C-alpha positions as CSV (number, residue, x, y, z in Angstrom):
1,X,21.2,-19.9,-12.7
2,X,20.8,-23.5,-10.5
3,X,20.3,-26.4,-13.3
4,X,18.6,-28.4,-10.8
5,X,15.4,-30.5,-12.1
6,X,12.2,-29.2,-10.9
7,X,10.2,-31.3,-9.7
8,X,7.8,-32.8,-11.6
9,X,4.0,-34.0,-11.4
10,X,3.8,-32.1,-8.0
11,X,1.1,-29.4,-7.7
12,X,1.3,-26.2,-6.1
13,X,-0.9,-26.6,-3.3
14,X,0.4,-30.3,-2.6
15,X,3.8,-29.8,-2.8
16,X,3.6,-26.8,-0.3
17,X,1.2,-29.0,2.3
18,X,3.3,-31.4,2.2
19,X,6.6,-29.4,3.2
20,X,4.7,-27.6,5.6
21,X,5.0,-24.1,3.8
22,X,1.4,-22.4,4.1
23,X,-1.3,-25.0,5.5
24,X,-3.0,-23.0,8.0
25,X,-5.9,-23.7,10.3
26,X,-9.1,-21.6,8.6
27,X,-9.9,-18.6,11.0
28,X,-12.7,-17.8,12.4
29,X,-15.1,-14.7,11.4
30,X,-17.5,-14.2,13.8
31,X,-20.8,-12.5,12.5
32,X,-19.5,-13.6,8.8
33,X,-21.5,-16.2,6.8
34,X,-20.4,-18.2,4.3
35,X,-21.5,-17.2,0.7
36,X,-25.1,-18.3,0.4
37,X,-26.0,-16.8,-3.1
38,X,-24.2,-16.0,-6.2
39,X,-22.8,-12.8,-6.1
40,X,-24.7,-9.5,-7.7
41,X,-22.8,-7.0,-9.9
42,X,-23.6,-3.4,-9.9
43,X,-23.4,-0.3,-7.3
44,X,-20.8,2.2,-5.7
45,X,-19.0,0.8,-2.9
46,X,-18.5,3.2,-0.3
47,X,-15.6,2.7,2.2
48,X,-14.3,4.6,5.5
49,X,-10.8,3.6,6.6
50,X,-8.4,4.4,8.8
51,X,-4.9,4.6,7.8
52,X,-5.0,7.2,5.8
53,X,-2.1,9.7,5.6
54,X,-1.4,13.0,3.4
55,X,2.1,11.2,2.8
56,X,0.2,8.3,1.3
57,X,1.7,7.3,-2.3
58,X,1.5,4.4,-4.9
59,X,5.2,3.7,-4.9
60,X,4.2,0.2,-3.6
61,X,7.8,0.0,-1.3
62,X,6.6,2.7,0.6
63,X,2.6,1.7,1.5
64,X,2.6,1.4,5.3
65,X,-1.1,1.7,6.5
66,X,-4.5,0.3,5.8
67,X,-5.9,3.3,3.5
68,X,-3.5,2.8,0.8
69,X,-3.0,-0.8,0.7
70,X,-6.7,-1.3,-0.1
71,X,-6.7,1.3,-2.3
72,X,-3.9,-0.4,-4.0
73,X,-5.2,-3.9,-4.4
74,X,-8.1,-2.5,-5.6
75,X,-6.2,-1.7,-8.9
76,X,-2.9,-3.9,-9.0
77,X,-2.6,-7.5,-8.1
78,X,0.1,-10.1,-6.9
79,X,1.8,-12.9,-8.2
80,X,0.2,-14.6,-5.2
81,X,-2.5,-14.3,-3.0
82,X,-3.4,-15.4,0.5
83,X,-6.8,-17.8,0.1
84,X,-9.0,-17.0,3.4
85,X,-7.4,-20.1,4.6
86,X,-4.2,-19.0,4.6
87,X,-2.8,-21.5,1.7
88,X,-1.5,-19.4,-1.8
89,X,-3.8,-19.0,-4.5
90,X,-2.9,-18.3,-7.8
91,X,-3.4,-14.9,-9.3
92,X,-1.5,-13.0,-11.9
93,X,0.6,-16.5,-11.5
94,X,-1.0,-19.7,-12.4
95,X,0.7,-22.1,-11.1
96,X,4.7,-22.6,-10.2
97,X,7.4,-25.3,-9.8
98,X,10.5,-26.0,-7.6
99,X,13.7,-27.2,-8.3
100,X,14.5,-29.9,-5.8
101,X,16.9,-28.3,-4.0
102,X,13.8,-25.7,-3.7
103,X,16.8,-22.6,-4.7
104,X,15.0,-22.2,-8.5
105,X,11.2,-21.4,-8.9
106,X,9.7,-21.4,-12.2
107,X,6.2,-19.1,-12.3
108,X,4.0,-19.5,-15.4
109,X,2.3,-16.3,-16.2
110,X,-1.3,-16.0,-16.8
111,X,-2.0,-14.8,-20.6
112,X,-4.6,-12.4,-21.8
113,X,-4.4,-9.7,-18.8
114,X,-3.9,-6.2,-19.6
115,X,-3.1,-3.4,-17.9
116,X,-5.7,-0.4,-17.4
117,X,-3.9,1.2,-20.2
118,X,-4.5,-1.3,-22.7
119,X,-1.1,-3.0,-22.1
120,X,-0.7,-6.7,-22.4
121,X,1.0,-7.9,-19.0
122,X,4.3,-9.8,-19.8
123,X,6.8,-11.3,-17.5
124,X,9.1,-8.0,-18.4
125,X,6.6,-6.3,-15.8
126,X,7.3,-9.0,-13.2
127,X,11.1,-8.5,-13.4
128,X,10.5,-4.6,-13.2
129,X,8.9,-4.7,-10.3
130,X,11.0,-7.3,-8.1
131,X,13.9,-5.5,-9.1
132,X,12.6,-2.3,-7.9
133,X,12.3,-3.3,-4.5
134,X,15.7,-5.0,-4.8
135,X,18.0,-2.6,-6.0
136,X,20.9,-1.6,-3.5
137,X,19.7,1.6,-3.0
138,X,16.3,0.7,-2.3
139,X,14.4,1.3,1.2
140,X,11.4,-0.5,-0.1
141,X,9.4,-2.4,2.8
142,X,9.6,-5.3,0.7
143,X,13.3,-5.0,0.5
144,X,13.7,-7.8,2.9
145,X,11.2,-9.9,1.4
146,X,12.8,-10.1,-1.8
147,X,16.3,-10.2,-0.2
148,X,17.0,-13.8,-1.1
149,X,16.5,-13.3,-4.7
150,X,19.9,-14.1,-6.2
151,X,18.0,-13.6,-9.8
152,X,14.9,-13.2,-11.4
153,X,14.8,-13.3,-15.4
154,X,12.0,-13.8,-17.7
155,X,11.5,-16.9,-19.7
156,X,9.4,-16.1,-22.5
157,X,6.7,-13.5,-22.3
158,X,5.0,-16.0,-19.7
159,X,7.7,-17.2,-17.5
160,X,9.8,-16.2,-14.7
161,X,12.6,-17.7,-13.3
162,X,13.8,-16.9,-9.8
163,X,17.3,-18.0,-8.3
164,X,17.5,-17.8,-4.5
165,X,20.8,-17.5,-2.3
166,X,19.4,-20.4,0.0
167,X,16.3,-22.4,-0.2
168,X,12.8,-21.5,0.7
169,X,10.1,-23.5,0.7
170,X,7.4,-20.5,1.3
171,X,8.9,-18.8,-1.4
172,X,5.3,-18.4,-3.5
173,X,3.8,-17.1,-0.4
174,X,6.1,-14.2,-0.1
175,X,4.6,-12.9,-3.1
176,X,1.9,-12.3,-1.9
177,X,3.2,-9.7,0.2
178,X,1.3,-6.2,-0.3
179,X,4.0,-4.4,-1.5
180,X,5.0,-6.4,-4.5
181,X,2.2,-5.7,-6.8
182,X,2.6,-5.9,-10.0
183,X,3.7,-2.5,-11.7
184,X,3.9,-1.6,-15.6
185,X,7.6,-2.1,-16.6
186,X,9.2,1.5,-16.6
187,X,6.7,3.1,-13.7
188,X,7.5,6.2,-12.7
189,X,4.8,8.2,-11.3
190,X,3.8,7.3,-7.6
191,X,0.7,9.7,-7.5
192,X,-1.3,7.5,-10.1
193,X,-1.5,4.0,-10.7
194,X,-2.3,1.7,-13.8
195,X,-2.3,-1.9,-12.3
196,X,-3.9,-5.0,-13.9
197,X,-6.8,-4.9,-11.0
198,X,-10.6,-5.0,-10.8
199,X,-10.7,-1.4,-10.6
200,X,-9.1,1.6,-12.7
201,X,-8.4,4.4,-10.4
202,X,-10.3,8.0,-11.5
203,X,-8.8,10.2,-9.2
204,X,-6.6,10.2,-5.6
205,X,-5.8,13.0,-3.2
206,X,-3.5,11.3,-0.3
207,X,-5.2,11.1,3.0
208,X,-8.6,12.2,1.9
209,X,-10.2,10.3,-0.6
210,X,-9.6,8.1,-3.9
211,X,-12.5,6.6,-6.5
212,X,-12.0,3.9,-8.8
213,X,-14.1,2.6,-11.4
214,X,-14.6,-1.3,-12.5
215,X,-11.9,-2.1,-15.5
216,X,-14.3,-3.4,-18.2
217,X,-11.6,-5.8,-19.3
218,X,-10.8,-7.3,-16.1
219,X,-9.1,-10.5,-16.2
220,X,-11.5,-12.4,-14.0
221,X,-14.8,-13.0,-13.7
222,X,-15.4,-13.9,-10.7
223,X,-14.1,-10.8,-9.0
224,X,-14.9,-6.9,-9.0
225,X,-18.5,-7.1,-8.5
226,X,-19.2,-3.2,-7.7
227,X,-19.3,-0.7,-10.6
228,X,-17.5,1.9,-8.8
229,X,-15.3,2.3,-5.6
230,X,-15.3,5.3,-3.6
231,X,-12.8,5.0,-0.7
232,X,-12.4,7.3,2.2
233,X,-9.7,8.6,4.9
234,X,-11.4,8.7,8.1
235,X,-8.9,8.3,10.9
236,X,-11.3,9.2,13.6
237,X,-13.0,6.2,14.8
238,X,-16.4,8.3,15.9
239,X,-16.3,9.9,12.2
240,X,-16.4,6.5,10.5
241,X,-18.5,4.7,13.1
242,X,-21.1,7.6,12.5
243,X,-21.1,7.3,8.3
244,X,-21.7,3.6,9.1
245,X,-24.8,4.2,11.4
246,X,-26.1,7.1,9.0
247,X,-25.8,5.3,5.7
248,X,-22.8,7.5,4.5
249,X,-20.7,4.6,3.6
250,X,-20.9,0.9,3.1
251,X,-17.9,-0.7,5.3
252,X,-15.7,0.0,8.0
253,X,-12.4,-0.7,9.9
254,X,-11.1,-0.5,13.0
255,X,-14.5,-0.7,15.1
256,X,-13.9,0.6,18.2
257,X,-14.3,-2.1,20.6
258,X,-15.9,-0.3,23.2
259,X,-19.2,0.2,20.3
260,X,-18.7,-3.2,18.9
261,X,-21.4,-4.2,21.0
262,X,-23.9,-1.5,19.5
263,X,-23.0,-2.9,15.9
264,X,-24.0,-6.3,17.0
265,X,-27.3,-4.8,18.4
266,X,-27.9,-3.0,15.3
267,X,-30.0,-5.1,12.7
268,X,-28.7,-2.7,9.5
269,X,-25.1,-3.5,10.6
270,X,-22.9,-6.1,10.6
271,X,-19.8,-6.8,13.0
272,X,-16.8,-8.4,11.3
273,X,-14.9,-10.5,13.9
274,X,-11.9,-11.8,12.7
275,X,-9.0,-14.1,14.6
276,X,-5.6,-13.0,12.1
277,X,-2.3,-12.4,13.0
278,X,-2.2,-8.7,13.7
279,X,-0.3,-7.6,16.5
280,X,0.3,-4.8,18.8
281,X,4.0,-4.0,19.1
282,X,6.1,-1.3,21.4
283,X,9.7,-1.8,19.7
284,X,12.7,-0.5,21.2
285,X,16.1,0.4,19.5
286,X,18.2,-2.3,20.6
287,X,21.2,-0.5,19.5
288,X,20.6,2.8,21.7
289,X,20.8,3.3,25.2
290,X,19.4,2.2,27.3
291,X,17.3,-0.2,25.2
292,X,20.5,-1.8,24.3
293,X,20.8,-3.5,27.7
294,X,18.6,-6.7,27.6
295,X,17.7,-6.6,31.5
296,X,16.2,-3.1,30.7
297,X,13.8,-5.0,28.2
298,X,13.2,-7.5,30.5
299,X,12.1,-5.2,32.9
300,X,9.7,-3.0,30.8
301,X,8.1,-6.5,29.6
302,X,7.6,-7.8,33.0
303,X,6.0,-4.6,33.7
304,X,2.7,-4.9,31.2
305,X,-0.7,-6.6,32.5
306,X,-1.1,-7.9,28.9
307,X,-4.6,-9.6,30.4
308,X,-5.7,-6.0,31.6
309,X,-5.1,-4.4,27.9
310,X,-7.0,-7.4,26.2
311,X,-10.1,-7.0,28.6
312,X,-10.2,-3.2,29.2
313,X,-8.9,-2.3,25.9
314,X,-9.7,-4.5,23.2
315,X,-12.8,-5.7,25.0
316,X,-12.0,-9.0,24.4
317,X,-11.2,-8.9,20.8
318,X,-8.0,-10.2,20.7
319,X,-5.4,-12.8,22.4
320,X,-2.7,-11.8,25.1
321,X,0.6,-11.7,23.4
322,X,3.8,-13.3,24.5
323,X,6.7,-10.4,23.2
324,X,7.3,-13.3,19.9
325,X,5.1,-12.2,16.7
326,X,3.6,-15.7,15.8
327,X,0.6,-15.7,16.4
328,X,-1.9,-18.4,17.6
329,X,-3.2,-18.9,13.9
330,X,0.2,-19.3,12.8
331,X,0.9,-23.0,11.8
332,X,4.1,-23.1,14.1
333,X,2.9,-21.3,17.3
334,X,4.5,-22.7,20.5
335,X,1.3,-23.5,22.6
336,X,3.4,-24.7,25.3
337,X,5.8,-21.5,25.6
338,X,4.7,-19.8,29.0
339,X,2.9,-16.5,28.5
340,X,5.0,-13.6,30.4
341,X,2.9,-12.7,33.0
342,X,3.1,-9.4,34.6
343,X,5.3,-9.5,37.9
344,X,6.5,-6.1,39.1
345,X,9.1,-8.1,41.6
346,X,11.1,-9.3,38.0
347,X,10.5,-5.9,36.6
348,X,12.2,-4.4,39.3
349,X,14.9,-6.8,39.7
350,X,16.0,-6.5,36.0
351,X,15.7,-2.4,36.2
352,X,18.2,-2.7,39.2
353,X,20.7,-4.9,37.9
354,X,20.5,-2.6,34.8
355,X,21.3,0.4,37.1
356,X,18.3,2.7,35.8
357,X,15.9,2.5,38.8
358,X,15.3,6.4,38.6
359,X,15.3,6.7,34.9
360,X,12.5,7.9,32.8
361,X,11.5,6.3,30.0
362,X,9.8,8.3,27.1
363,X,7.2,6.1,25.1
364,X,5.7,7.9,21.9
365,X,2.3,7.0,21.6
366,X,-0.4,7.5,18.8
367,X,-3.7,5.4,17.9
368,X,-2.1,5.0,14.5
369,X,-0.9,1.9,16.1
370,X,-4.4,0.7,16.7
371,X,-7.6,2.5,17.7
372,X,-7.1,1.9,21.4
373,X,-3.1,2.1,21.5
374,X,-3.2,5.3,23.8
375,X,-5.4,3.7,26.0
376,X,-3.1,0.8,25.9
377,X,-0.4,2.7,27.0
378,X,-2.2,4.9,29.5
379,X,-2.6,1.2,31.3
380,X,0.9,0.7,30.4
381,X,2.3,3.7,32.4
382,X,-0.1,2.5,35.4
383,X,1.1,-1.0,35.6
384,X,5.0,-0.2,35.1
385,X,4.4,2.5,38.0
386,X,3.4,-0.3,40.6
387,X,6.5,-2.1,39.6
388,X,9.0,1.0,40.1
389,X,9.2,2.2,36.6
390,X,8.5,5.5,35.4
391,X,7.5,5.8,31.8
392,X,6.5,9.5,30.1
393,X,4.1,9.1,27.5
394,X,4.6,11.5,24.4
395,X,1.5,11.4,22.5
396,X,2.1,11.9,18.8
397,X,-0.7,12.8,15.8
398,X,-1.3,9.9,13.5
399,X,-0.6,11.9,10.3
400,X,2.8,11.1,9.1
401,X,3.5,9.0,11.9
402,X,4.8,6.2,9.7
403,X,7.2,8.1,8.0
404,X,7.9,10.6,10.9
405,X,8.1,8.5,14.3
406,X,8.4,4.8,13.6
407,X,12.2,3.7,13.6
408,X,13.1,7.1,14.2
409,X,12.8,7.3,18.0
410,X,14.3,5.1,20.7
411,X,10.8,3.6,22.0
412,X,7.7,4.3,20.2
413,X,3.9,1.9,19.2
414,X,3.5,0.0,16.2
415,X,1.4,-2.6,14.7
416,X,1.6,-5.5,11.8
417,X,-1.1,-7.3,10.5
418,X,1.4,-10.5,10.5
419,X,2.2,-12.7,7.7
420,X,0.8,-15.9,6.7
421,X,4.0,-17.5,7.2
422,X,6.6,-17.5,10.1
423,X,9.3,-17.0,7.7
424,X,7.6,-13.7,6.3
425,X,7.2,-11.7,9.6
426,X,10.4,-13.2,10.8
427,X,12.7,-11.8,7.9
428,X,11.0,-8.8,7.7
429,X,10.8,-7.6,11.3
430,X,13.6,-9.4,12.9
431,X,16.5,-10.4,10.3
432,X,19.6,-8.5,10.4
433,X,19.6,-6.3,8.2
434,X,16.1,-6.0,7.2
435,X,14.6,-2.4,6.7
436,X,11.8,-3.3,8.7
437,X,13.4,-4.1,11.4
438,X,12.0,-2.2,13.7
439,X,13.9,-2.6,16.8
440,X,17.4,-3.2,14.6
441,X,17.8,-6.3,16.9
442,X,21.2,-8.5,15.9
443,X,20.7,-11.9,17.3
444,X,23.2,-14.7,15.8
445,X,21.5,-17.8,17.2
446,X,18.0,-16.3,15.6
447,X,19.8,-15.3,12.6
448,X,21.3,-18.7,11.9
449,X,18.0,-20.4,12.9
450,X,15.9,-18.3,10.6
451,X,17.8,-19.6,7.9
452,X,17.8,-23.2,8.2
453,X,14.4,-23.5,9.3
454,X,13.5,-21.2,5.8
455,X,14.7,-24.2,3.7
456,X,13.8,-27.0,6.2
457,X,11.1,-29.1,4.2
458,X,10.8,-31.5,7.1
459,X,8.2,-30.9,9.1
460,X,9.2,-32.0,12.7
461,X,12.7,-30.3,12.5
462,X,11.1,-27.1,11.0
463,X,8.2,-27.2,13.9
464,X,11.3,-27.1,16.3
465,X,13.4,-24.5,14.9
466,X,10.0,-22.3,14.6
467,X,9.5,-22.7,18.4
468,X,13.1,-22.3,19.8
469,X,13.0,-18.9,17.8
470,X,9.9,-18.1,19.3
471,X,11.7,-18.5,22.8
472,X,14.8,-16.7,22.0
473,X,12.8,-13.5,20.9
474,X,10.4,-13.7,23.4
475,X,13.5,-13.3,26.3
476,X,15.8,-11.4,24.3
477,X,14.1,-9.5,21.5
478,X,13.6,-5.7,21.6
479,X,10.0,-5.7,21.6
480,X,6.8,-5.4,23.9
481,X,4.3,-7.5,22.3
482,X,1.2,-7.3,24.8
483,X,-1.8,-8.7,22.3
484,X,-2.6,-10.0,19.5
485,X,-5.7,-7.9,17.9
486,X,-8.8,-9.1,16.0
487,X,-9.6,-7.4,12.8
488,X,-12.9,-5.7,14.2
489,X,-14.5,-4.4,11.0
490,X,-18.2,-3.6,10.2
491,X,-20.8,-3.1,6.6
492,X,-24.2,-2.2,6.4
493,X,-26.6,-5.3,6.0
494,X,-26.2,-4.8,2.1
495,X,-23.3,-6.0,2.0
496,X,-22.4,-9.6,1.2
497,X,-19.0,-11.5,1.8
498,X,-17.9,-14.8,1.2
499,X,-15.5,-16.0,4.6
500,X,-13.5,-13.0,5.2
501,X,-9.6,-13.3,5.4
502,X,-7.6,-12.4,8.6
503,X,-4.4,-12.3,6.9
504,X,-5.1,-8.4,7.1
505,X,-7.7,-5.7,7.2
506,X,-11.0,-5.3,5.4
507,X,-10.7,-9.3,3.6
508,X,-6.9,-9.3,3.5
509,X,-7.1,-5.7,1.9
510,X,-9.2,-7.3,-1.2
511,X,-13.0,-6.3,0.3
512,X,-13.8,-4.2,-2.6
513,X,-12.8,-7.3,-5.3
514,X,-14.3,-10.0,-3.2
515,X,-17.3,-8.4,-1.6
516,X,-20.9,-7.1,-3.1
517,X,-24.3,-6.1,-2.4
518,X,-26.8,-8.6,-1.6
């Protein structure tokens, strides 16, 4: 274990803010008001969510979409949570302190917390959880998140010590990843879940429905206001909206932007338009022809009309992207990096340089990425045609998309809710060897800068590194990233909220925990 002394007298927020780790500007939630009255308890909260699949499981490393993520957040907790202002907040960990070299972190665990079967939460559960994702045969979506962990060990029943391979300023925030919900040591049954969260699972039918009740011994008094939560998987956007309008459910995600104005005009409904880090990507496997040619990638990037997609598909509920994943709300977003404009002539130039003027590119599309992804790809197909590029759209079902299509075909659609820190999204989606590196991109200069930025506490130097990283990905990366999407959600007028977070759908997955009936 690293024996460097822990920094003393430095608060969790003070250190992270001073080091530039997580402090982001507050995110706006149009139509979402700050808390006006004390939350009330009681009632059954009914959710209709897109993003459910018959392949859903409570195995935390295999959770890929909103339905199971929101359900997991109902019944399980992470060590650290992302607050609505994108700063790290205590959850099962009360506090944490880094060593002077940022390679050793001690997390002090909350006492008096129990799992839904009555077992007390201890450091043993944390070690078990982290090692579940770290194993050599792990295929967890969090494997890259914890890849920097050299060792994790208990320091008594109420503390754990992490030893890192390289320094990391953002390490506490990485433990807020939705995959890293704390499991009871020894867990093996992935169709059920026993957690420490506000609600205890009563029933679960993958891709269909789940039902949970408030756990009477939940450790927080300021969360978990509903008595029951009924969560339905409804992937059809019209069906979700009809359920909300008719009063069958209280809240839905992924409102079709074409109907958002109707929600705003309905006095019985509330529209949430939350700017965050969600992004639409079209990943190409850069180790597979023809996408192993950077000119092919550039041709396809110049062939998309980004503004057209934001205007006509998102209806303005989003921002133009620039083929790199750092969102405008992120701390180190580079506002001076020129947005790549639609340029048919440059697209033709790069395609000719690659010698593929007559090639037909097959793009696998599904609204599993976001409601409107198929329409966006149809616009892309047309703008590419005007640039002399032929794209064949292969429409595939949403059910099972993430297990059967994503990362398994040379070119497809994808989305990311993003991460509250730059290192979070970069290490998951772009770092060499990351399990979720959806383009299989391997760029030596990027890899070097990413590690350097991860441990750089100097604000100016860190910003410079992240600016260069954005430029490299924009010009050499394997994903077309046309836009950032706002989280467009809706509730009945009976639902009250505080400030809605933008680090994920439905208040960062925590709607059932944070909201209440007015």
